[in-house]
MARLODREN-149495 format. One record per residue (C-alpha): residue in three letters; x, y, z; residue number from 1. Coordinates in Angstrom, 1 decimal, padded with zeros to 4 digits. Example, Ala and Ser with C-alpha at 12.3 -4.5 7.8 and 13.67 -1.06 7.14 Angstrom:
  residuo    east   north      up  num
      ala   012.3  -004.5   007.8    1
      ser   013.7  -001.1   007.1    2
***
This chain:
  residuo    east   north      up  num
      met   019.2  -008.0  -021.7    1
      arg   018.7  -005.5  -019.0    2
      val   015.5  -003.5  -018.6    3
      leu   014.4  -000.8  -016.3    4
      val   011.2  -001.1  -015.0    5
      leu   010.0   002.4  -014.0    6
      gly   007.3   003.3  -011.6    7
      asp   006.0   001.0  -008.4    8
      tyr   002.0   000.1  -008.9    9
      arg   000.2  -002.9  -008.4   10
      gln   000.5  -004.0  -012.3   11
      thr   004.5  -003.5  -011.4   12
      val   004.7  -006.8  -009.8   13
      thr   003.6  -008.3  -012.8   14
      val   005.7  -006.8  -015.5   15
      val   009.0  -007.9  -013.4   16
      arg   007.6  -011.4  -013.1   17
      ser   006.8  -011.4  -016.8   18
      leu   010.3  -010.2  -018.0   19
      gly   012.3  -011.8  -014.9   20
      arg   011.1  -015.1  -016.3   21
      ala   011.4  -013.9  -020.0   22
      gly   015.3  -013.8  -019.1   23
      tyr   015.5  -010.3  -018.8   24
      ser   017.8  -008.7  -016.1   25
      val   015.2  -006.5  -014.3   26
      thr   016.0  -003.3  -012.4   27
      leu   012.9  -001.8  -010.4   28
      gly   012.8   002.3  -010.6   29
      thr   010.9   003.1  -007.5   30
      asp   010.4   006.2  -005.2   31
      asp   009.3   004.3  -002.8   32
      ala   011.8   003.4   000.2   33
      arg   010.2   000.9   001.6   34
      ser   008.8  -000.8  -001.7   35
      ser   007.3  -004.0  -001.4   36
      thr   008.0  -005.0  -005.3   37
      ala   011.8  -004.9  -004.5   38
      leu   011.1  -008.1  -002.6   39
      ser   010.2  -009.7  -005.9   40
      arg   012.6  -012.5  -006.3   41
      his   012.7  -011.5  -010.1   42
      val   014.2  -008.0  -009.6   43
      cys   017.9  -008.0  -009.8   44
      arg   018.6  -004.5  -008.8   45
      val   017.0  -001.4  -007.3   46
      trp   017.3   002.1  -008.5   47
      arg   015.1   004.6  -005.7   48
      tyr   014.5   008.2  -007.6   49
      asp   013.0   011.4  -006.2   50
      gly   009.6   011.4  -007.3   51
      ala   008.5   014.3  -005.8   52
      cys   010.1   016.9  -007.7   53
      pro   009.8   016.4  -011.9   54
      ala   012.9   018.2  -012.7   55
      arg   014.8   016.2  -010.3   56
      phe   013.4   012.6  -011.4   57
      leu   014.2   013.8  -015.1   58
      asp   017.7   014.6  -014.1   59
      gln   018.4   011.5  -011.8   60
      leu   016.8   009.2  -014.7   61
      glu   019.1   010.9  -017.6   62
      ala   022.1   010.2  -015.2   63
      arg   021.0   006.6  -014.6   64
      leu   020.5   006.0  -018.4   65
      arg   023.5   007.3  -019.3   66
      ala   025.4   005.5  -016.7   67
      glu   024.1   002.2  -016.6   68
      gln   022.7   002.0  -020.3   69
      pro   019.6  -000.7  -020.2   70
      glu   018.5  -002.1  -023.4   71
      phe   014.7  -001.2  -022.4   72
      val   012.7   001.1  -020.2   73
      phe   009.5   000.3  -019.4   74
      thr   007.3   003.0  -017.6   75
      val   004.2   001.5  -016.2   76
      gly   001.9   004.1  -014.5   77
      glu   000.8   007.4  -015.6   78
      thr   002.6   010.1  -013.4   79
      pro   006.2   009.0  -015.0   80
      leu   004.7   008.6  -018.4   81
      arg   003.3   012.2  -018.0   82
      arg   006.5   013.6  -017.2   83
      leu   008.7   011.9  -020.0   84
      ile   006.2   012.5  -023.0   85
      gly   007.2   016.2  -023.4   86
      glu   010.9   015.2  -023.2   87
      ala   010.9   012.6  -025.8   88
      ala   014.2   014.1  -027.8   89
      arg   016.1   014.1  -024.7   90
      phe   015.6   010.7  -023.3   91
      glu   014.8   008.5  -026.6   92
      pro   018.3   008.4  -027.7   93
      leu   019.3   006.6  -024.6   94
      ala   017.4   003.4  -024.5   95
      thr   014.5   002.0  -026.2   96
      phe   011.1   003.0  -024.2   97
      val   008.5   000.1  -024.0   98
      asn   005.5   002.5  -024.6   99
      pro   003.8   004.0  -027.7  100
      asp   005.2   006.9  -029.2  101
      pro   004.9   010.6  -026.8  102
      ala   002.4   012.2  -029.0  103
      thr   000.1   009.5  -029.3  104
      ile   000.3   008.8  -025.5  105
      ala  -000.6   012.4  -025.1  106
      arg  -003.7   012.3  -027.2  107
      cys  -005.0   009.3  -025.5  108
      phe  -004.4   010.4  -021.9  109
      asp  -006.8   013.7  -022.7  110
      lys  -010.5   012.1  -022.8  111
      arg  -011.8   015.3  -024.7  112
      val  -009.7   013.9  -027.9  113
      ile  -010.5   010.5  -027.6  114
      tyr  -014.4   011.6  -027.4  115
      glu  -013.8   013.3  -030.5  116
      leu  -012.1   011.0  -032.4  117
      ala  -014.5   008.3  -031.4  118
      glu  -017.3   010.5  -033.0  119
      gly  -015.7   010.8  -036.3  120
      leu  -015.1   007.1  -036.0  121
      gly  -018.5   005.9  -035.4  122
      ile  -017.6   004.7  -031.9  123
      pro  -020.7   005.5  -029.1  124
      ala  -019.8   007.7  -026.2  125
      leu  -022.1   009.0  -023.8  126
      pro  -022.9   012.8  -024.7  127
      trp  -020.4   015.4  -022.7  128
      arg  -019.0   018.7  -022.4  129
      ser  -015.7   020.6  -021.4  130
      phe  -016.0   023.0  -019.0  131
      gly  -016.2   026.7  -020.5  132
      asp  -018.9   028.9  -018.0  133
      ala  -021.2   027.8  -015.6  134
      glu  -024.1   028.7  -017.6  135
      gly  -023.1   026.8  -020.3  136
      trp  -022.9   023.6  -018.1  137
      arg  -026.2   024.6  -016.9  138
      arg  -027.8   024.3  -020.2  139
      ser  -026.0   021.0  -021.0  140
      ala  -027.3   019.5  -017.7  141
      arg  -030.7   020.3  -018.7  142
      glu  -030.2   018.9  -022.2  143
      met  -028.7   015.6  -021.0  144
      gly  -030.5   015.3  -017.8  145
      phe  -029.5   014.0  -014.2  146
      pro  -028.0   012.0  -013.2  147
      leu  -024.5   013.5  -014.7  148
      val  -020.7   012.6  -014.0  149
      val  -017.9   015.2  -013.4  150
      lys  -014.5   013.9  -014.1  151
      arg  -011.0   015.3  -014.8  152
      lys  -009.9   015.3  -018.8  153
      asp  -007.5   012.7  -017.8  154
      ser  -006.6   010.6  -014.7  155
      ser  -003.6   012.4  -013.5  156
      ser  -006.2   014.4  -011.2  157
      gln  -009.3   014.0  -009.5  158
      val  -012.4   015.9  -008.2  159
      arg  -012.9   016.1  -004.5  160
      asn  -010.5   013.3  -004.6  161
      arg  -012.5   010.9  -006.7  162
      lys  -011.8   009.5  -010.0  163
      ala  -015.6   010.6  -011.0  164
      leu  -018.1   012.5  -009.2  165
      ile  -022.1   011.5  -009.5  166
      leu  -024.4   014.3  -009.8  167
      arg  -027.8   013.6  -009.2  168
      ser  -029.4   016.8  -008.7  169
      pro  -029.4   020.6  -009.9  170
      glu  -028.4   021.5  -006.4  171
      ala  -025.5   019.3  -006.6  172
      leu  -024.6   020.7  -009.7  173
      glu  -024.5   024.1  -008.3  174
      ala  -022.5   023.0  -005.6  175
      leu  -019.6   021.8  -007.7  176
      leu  -019.8   024.9  -010.2  177
      ala  -019.8   027.3  -006.8  178
      glu  -016.1   025.1  -006.2  179
      ala  -015.2   025.2  -009.8  180
      ala  -015.1   029.1  -009.7  181
      ser  -011.9   028.9  -007.6  182
      asp  -010.7   025.9  -009.3  183
      pro  -007.1   027.0  -010.5  184
      asp  -007.6   024.2  -013.6  185
      ala  -011.4   024.3  -014.1  186
      ala  -010.8   024.0  -017.7  187
      ser  -009.8   020.1  -017.2  188
      leu  -013.6   019.3  -015.8  189
      val  -015.4   017.5  -017.9  190
      leu  -019.5   016.8  -017.8  191
      gln  -020.8   013.8  -019.0  192
      lys  -024.3   012.0  -019.1  193
      phe  -024.2   009.2  -016.5  194
      gly  -024.2   006.0  -018.1  195
      arg  -025.9   002.4  -016.9  196
      gly  -023.7  -000.8  -017.1  197
      ala  -020.6  -002.6  -016.4  198
      arg  -017.1  -001.3  -017.1  199
      his  -015.4  -003.9  -019.4  200
      asn  -011.7  -003.3  -019.7  201
      cys  -010.2  -004.5  -023.4  202
      his  -006.7  -005.2  -023.1  203
      ile  -004.9  -004.8  -026.6  204
      ala  -001.7  -005.0  -028.1  205
      ala  -001.0  -003.5  -031.6  206
      ala   001.5  -003.1  -034.4  207
      asp   001.0   000.0  -036.8  208
      gly  -002.5   000.1  -035.9  209
      arg  -003.3  -003.8  -036.2  210
      leu  -004.2  -005.5  -033.2  211
      ile  -002.3  -008.6  -032.8  212
      ala  -003.8  -009.3  -029.3  213
      tyr  -007.3  -008.7  -027.5  214
      phe  -008.4  -009.8  -024.0  215
      gln  -011.6  -008.6  -022.4  216
      gln  -012.7  -008.6  -018.8  217
      lys  -015.5  -007.2  -016.7  218
      val  -015.4  -005.2  -013.3  219
      leu  -017.9  -006.2  -010.9  220
      arg  -017.0  -004.4  -008.0  221
      thr  -015.0  -001.2  -007.2  222
      asp  -013.4   000.5  -004.3  223
      glu  -016.2   002.9  -004.2  224
      pro  -019.8   002.2  -003.2  225
      asp  -021.2   003.9  -005.9  226
      gly  -019.0   001.9  -008.4  227
      thr  -016.8   004.9  -010.0  228
      gly  -013.6   004.1  -008.2  229
      ile  -010.8   001.8  -009.3  230
      gly  -011.9  -002.1  -009.8  231
      val  -011.3  -004.6  -007.3  232
      ala  -012.9  -007.6  -008.8  233
      gly  -013.4  -008.7  -012.2  234
      val  -014.0  -011.4  -014.6  235
      ser  -012.7  -012.6  -017.8  236
      val  -015.4  -012.4  -020.8  237
      ala  -015.4  -013.7  -024.1  238
      pro  -014.4  -011.3  -026.6  239
      cys  -017.0  -009.3  -028.0  240
      ala  -016.8  -008.6  -031.8  241
      ala  -018.1  -005.1  -031.8  242
      leu  -016.1  -004.2  -028.9  243
      arg  -012.7  -005.3  -030.8  244
      glu  -013.8  -003.8  -033.8  245
      tyr  -014.2  -000.2  -032.1  246
      cys  -010.8  -000.9  -030.7  247
      glu  -009.2  -001.6  -033.6  248
      arg  -010.9   001.7  -035.5  249
      leu  -008.8   003.6  -032.7  250
      thr  -005.8   001.7  -033.0  251
      arg  -005.9   002.3  -036.7  252
      ser  -006.6   005.9  -036.5  253
      leu  -003.8   006.2  -034.1  254
      ala  -001.2   004.1  -035.9  255
      tyr  -001.1   002.6  -032.4  256
      thr   002.0   000.6  -031.9  257
      gly   002.0  -001.0  -028.2  258
      ile  -000.1  -002.2  -025.6  259
      gly  -002.9  -000.3  -023.8  260
      cys  -006.3  -000.4  -022.3  261
      ile  -009.4   000.4  -023.8  262
      gln  -012.6   000.9  -021.6  263
      phe  -016.4   000.8  -022.2  264
      leu  -019.3   001.0  -020.2  265
      val  -021.9  -002.2  -021.5  266
      asp  -025.5  -002.3  -020.2  267
      glu  -026.3  -005.7  -020.7  268
      arg  -030.1  -005.0  -020.1  269
      thr  -030.0  -002.9  -023.4  270
      gly  -027.1  -003.6  -025.2  271
      ser  -025.7  -000.2  -025.5  272
      val  -022.4   000.5  -025.5  273
      ala  -020.2   003.4  -024.6  274
      leu  -016.4   004.5  -024.7  275
      leu  -015.1   005.6  -021.3  276
      glu  -011.4   006.1  -021.8  277
      phe  -008.0   004.6  -023.9  278
      asn  -005.4   004.0  -021.2  279
      ala  -002.0   004.3  -023.4  280
      arg  -000.3   002.1  -020.8  281
      met  -000.3  -001.3  -019.1  282
      asp  -003.4  -001.5  -017.4  283
      ser  -003.5  -002.2  -013.5  284
      thr  -005.4  -005.7  -013.8  285
      ala  -002.8  -007.0  -016.1  286
      ala  -002.2  -010.0  -014.0  287
      leu  -005.5  -011.7  -015.0  288
      pro  -004.5  -012.0  -018.8  289
      tyr  -001.1  -012.8  -017.8  290
      arg  -002.4  -015.8  -015.9  291
      leu  -004.3  -017.0  -018.4  292
      gly  -001.8  -016.9  -021.2  293
      tyr  -001.8  -013.4  -022.5  294
      asp   001.6  -012.1  -021.4  295
      phe   001.1  -008.5  -022.4  296
      pro   004.3  -007.2  -020.7  297
      arg   006.9  -009.5  -022.5  298
      leu   004.7  -008.6  -025.7  299
      ala   005.2  -004.9  -025.1  300
      val   008.8  -005.4  -025.1  301
      glu   008.8  -007.2  -028.2  302
      leu   006.8  -004.5  -029.9  303
      ala   009.1  -001.8  -028.6  304
      ala   012.1  -003.5  -030.3  305
      tyr   009.8  -003.7  -033.5  306
      ala   008.9   000.0  -033.7  307
      arg   012.8   001.2  -033.2  308
      gly   013.9  -001.5  -035.8  309
      arg   015.3  -004.0  -033.7  310
      gly   013.4  -006.9  -034.1  311
      pro   010.5  -008.3  -036.2  312
      cys   006.8  -007.6  -035.6  313
      pro   006.0  -010.2  -033.1  314
      ala   003.2  -012.8  -034.0  315
      gly   000.8  -011.6  -030.9  316
      leu  -001.8  -013.8  -029.0  317
      ser  -004.8  -015.2  -030.7  318
      gln  -005.0  -018.5  -028.8  319
      pro  -008.5  -018.4  -026.9  320
      tyr  -008.6  -017.7  -023.3  321
      pro  -011.2  -019.1  -020.8  322
      ala  -014.0  -017.0  -019.7  323
      gly  -015.3  -016.8  -016.4  324
      arg  -011.9  -016.6  -014.5  325
      ala  -012.0  -014.1  -011.8  326
      tyr  -009.3  -011.5  -010.4  327
      his  -009.3  -009.7  -007.0  328
      trp  -007.4  -007.0  -005.5  329
      leu  -007.6  -008.1  -001.8  330
      tyr  -005.3  -005.5  -000.9  331
      gly  -007.4  -002.6  -002.3  332
      asp  -010.5  -004.1  -001.3  333
      leu  -009.7  -004.3   002.0  334
      his  -008.5  -001.1   002.5  335
      ala  -011.9   000.4   001.1  336
      trp  -014.0  -001.7   003.5  337
      val  -011.8  -000.3   006.4  338
      asp  -012.4   002.9   005.1  339
      cys  -015.9   002.9   004.9  340
      ala  -016.3   001.4   008.1  341
      arg  -014.5   003.7   010.0  342
      arg  -016.4   006.7   008.1  343
      gly  -019.4   005.1   008.6  344
      arg  -020.1   006.0   004.8  345
      ile  -022.4   002.9   004.1  346
      gly  -025.0   000.9   006.6  347
      leu  -023.9  -002.6   008.5  348
      pro  -025.9  -004.4   006.2  349
      arg  -024.2  -003.4   003.0  350
      leu  -020.8  -003.7   004.9  351
      ala  -021.4  -007.0   006.0  352
      ala  -022.4  -007.9   002.5  353
      trp  -019.3  -006.7   001.3  354
      gly  -017.4  -008.5   003.8  355
      leu  -018.9  -011.4   002.5  356
      his  -018.3  -010.8  -001.2  357
      met  -014.3  -009.8  -000.2  358
      leu  -013.8  -013.2   001.8  359
      trp  -015.3  -015.2  -001.3  360
      ala  -013.7  -013.3  -003.9  361
      ala  -010.4  -013.8  -002.1  362
      ser  -010.5  -017.8  -001.9  363
      ser  -011.7  -018.1  -005.5  364
      ser  -010.2  -015.8  -007.9  365
      tyr  -006.7  -015.0  -009.2  366
      his  -004.9  -012.5  -006.8  367
      leu  -003.4  -009.3  -008.6  368
      thr  -000.4  -009.5  -006.8  369
      trp  -000.1  -012.6  -004.9  370
      glu   002.2  -015.6  -006.4  371
      leu   002.8  -018.6  -003.9  372
      arg   006.5  -018.9  -005.9  373
      asp   006.8  -015.0  -005.2  374
      pro   005.1  -014.4  -001.8  375
      leu   007.1  -011.6  -000.5  376
      pro   005.8  -008.5  -002.2  377
      thr   002.4  -009.0  -001.1  378
      leu   003.1  -010.3   002.4  379
      his   005.0  -007.1   003.1  380
      ala   002.4  -004.8   001.2  381
      phe   000.2  -005.9   003.6  382
      trp   002.2  -005.8   006.7  383
      lys   003.3  -002.2   005.8  384
      lys  -000.3  -001.1   005.4  385
      phe  -002.5  -002.9   007.8  386
      ala  -000.3  -003.9   011.0  387
      leu   002.5  -001.1   011.0  388
      thr   001.2   002.0   009.5  389
      pro  -001.9   002.2   012.1  390
      ala   001.1   002.2   014.7  391
      arg   003.4   004.9   012.7  392
      arg   006.0   002.2   013.0  393
      leu   008.6   001.7   009.7  394
      pro   008.4  -001.8   008.2  395
      pro   011.2  -004.0   007.6  396
      gly   012.5  -004.0   004.0  397
      pro   014.9  -002.5   001.5  398
      lys   015.3   000.8   002.4  399
      ile   016.7   002.9  -000.5  400
      arg   018.2   006.5  -000.5  401
      pro   017.5   008.3  -003.6  402
      gly   019.9   007.5  -006.9  403
      val   021.3   004.5  -005.0  404
      val   021.3   001.2  -006.8  405
      thr   020.9  -002.2  -004.4  406
      ala   021.4  -005.9  -005.3  407
      gly   017.8  -007.6  -005.5  408
      arg   017.2  -011.0  -004.5  409
      lys   017.5  -012.8  -007.7  410
***
């Protein structure tokens, strides 16, 4: 059967490899004219859309679905998902979408909604407050105590170009409040008590709220020196019964059908746990469970077929997976290292230690995009970023005009 994989992210190459090997005819939908994922041997066709304009993207997608009629649309990243969840009546008759239902996605993407839900379910979360006015935040800051974290209600936008911003003093809070006065979307800001510990990503699959697959991994390093960024290195850990129970409370409350990733902050010294967020989509580290026998992309398609009455409920995945297996995203790690070195954000000793950690991880871990059997996507991405971009030269690769379908390598 044909599946349109929509969105070109680091986990997209894992999705196309999984579905291609499962026998699906994969079309990659991308807004990148020089897409590295398009070079995967598991991509049969490439369709380029205009991602800059939401309305144009939706019109192009509707025309594409009506003309080609793929059985499934696998929406990978948050940007296309956010554009589609408000257009369910328009698009759901055209194909089976490999995602939870739109209303559930919208609830999961709003951290405030999930924190309120967690409180009613007895799931621990750090104290937080939405932005209402400056004095309210000052009062909350005194009650919570520094350090504090400021972030948006969802991951679609950032604070000072950061996923989260750590405030360590009243002066830092006042500077942020001065910026919030002119922020056109100040209502989306969330103030939360800073928590210590490691981030644990719980990859889940559920059918009618019941967990049918659970895989847990711990983030060891991110692309930010303060640990607030995107994970670049991590390791599989044995399933924690408490975290699994918290995940199932959430999925049952939402009657969740599909895959996702629920993040917790775990302080191993004290044993404290705090919910961070619920991502109703494929996690960016999906390559690790995939390598260890937990094929979440394929399971997602089977769950979508079940939800639409086109197949039985999948049996799920319950076999033990090995703990202690590491993953590494060399592309993101190297890019962050170069950026910190260029800007002088950290000292030479820390920079050197980071470089050594990066070399060790690259030689001893599963890579998030690299596969010897399918090398071109990773090689092209590195060539494009680290060899040609600094010289402002165009990389070789499949140049695709918007709306044009090209043949893949398969």
